[in-house]
Structure formats: structure tokens, C-alpha cells
N, C-alpha and C positions, 0 to 999 in steps of 0.2 A: 473181349472189345465192344462185338455186335450186340451181345445180350445187355452192356450198360445203355448204347444208345437204344435198343426196343424200349427196353425200361424208360429208359429217358420220355424217350417219341408218347410213348402212353402215359407219361404222369402230365407232357405239355396238353395234350390234347385234354387228358380231363380237368385242367388246370383251364384250358381255354373255353373248356363247355361250362363250368363253372360261374366263366367272367361272363355269360348268359343272365343268369339271375337277377344281380345288380342293373344288369345293363336293361332289362325291358320296367324294374322297379323303380328307376331314377326319374324324377321328372323335371326337373332338369337340365335342357338343352345340351349344356356346357359339358356337365357329367353321360351324359352321353355319347356324346362325342370324345370325350376322354376314353371313353371307354370303347369304344370302337378303335380308335387308332393304338391303342395294349392289346385288344384283337387281332390286329392285323401284326403290329411285332410278331405274336405269337405265334400267327398263322408262317409269315416267313421265317422264322426259328423250326414250327414243323413241317416245313417244305424242306430243310437244309438238312433235315434229321431222318427225313425221308430217303432223301440220293446218299446218307452215308450208310444207313439200312440195307438200303437196294444196289445198294455200287457202281449206282452211275450219278455221281458225285455232278460233275459240268451241265450237266444237263436241270438238274434241280436245283443248283446255284444260277443259273440263267435263266428260270424261271422265279426264285425266289428275287435277284433283283427287279429283275423288271415289274413285279409287283409292288417292291419297295415303292421304285418309282411311281407307279402310278398311285396306289397307296398316298404317297408325299403330294402329288401336284393335286391330286383329291380332299385331298388335308387344307392345302392352302385355298383350294379353290373358296371350301365351304368356311373356314377360317374366316375370310375374305371378307363373305355375304354375310356371317353371323356378324363381325364387327361392322358390318357398315347398317346393318339395322340397329344395331344396337346404341349406336352414335345418332341416326336419327330422332329414335324417340329421348333420350338424354336430351340432345339438342332442341329439339318439338318440346319437351318440360318446361326449358327452362327461357324459352322462349314466352312461353304461353304466362308464365311463374311471372313477366317485369310488365 
């Protein structure tokens, strides 16, 4: 069973590293933001898998939960910022057009 977790862990690490390629090639801020959120989810899964392989599940699960909470809070802040700047630009364009 430990071999399965090690193989799955290696696969997830490779998948996360492959996610860096489209993350840097994308031009849109929104696509980059979604890519970062996907990588955050992969890192949480990697932390839990490391806990299963290491045999110290409780410590790594606590770290993964705190990382998930910080990731959620930061994503809400960034989404709020991106949403507010997008609305100002669209509102400004409508006011100038009238």
C-alpha cells in the first residue's frame, strides 16, 4: 500500500510541475489565477500524501488544512480585487460612451 502512495505522490508532483508550463505561457490574468488555484489544490493533496508515506498523517493534515485556509482567504481577496478593477473599467467605458 505504501508503494501505491509513493507512485501516486510522484505522479502528483510531476503533474504539478507540468502545470507551471501553461501558467507562465498564459496571457490572461484570470487564466493564471485559475492555474494558481489548481496548483494550490495539488499542493494540498501532495502534503496529505507525504503524510501517508511518512506515517505522520496528523501533522501533515494539519499543515494541509492551514494551507487550504490561507489559500482560500488569499483567493477571495484576489478575486475581489480583480472583480472590482474589472467593474471600474467596464463602468468607465459605459459612462464615456454615453
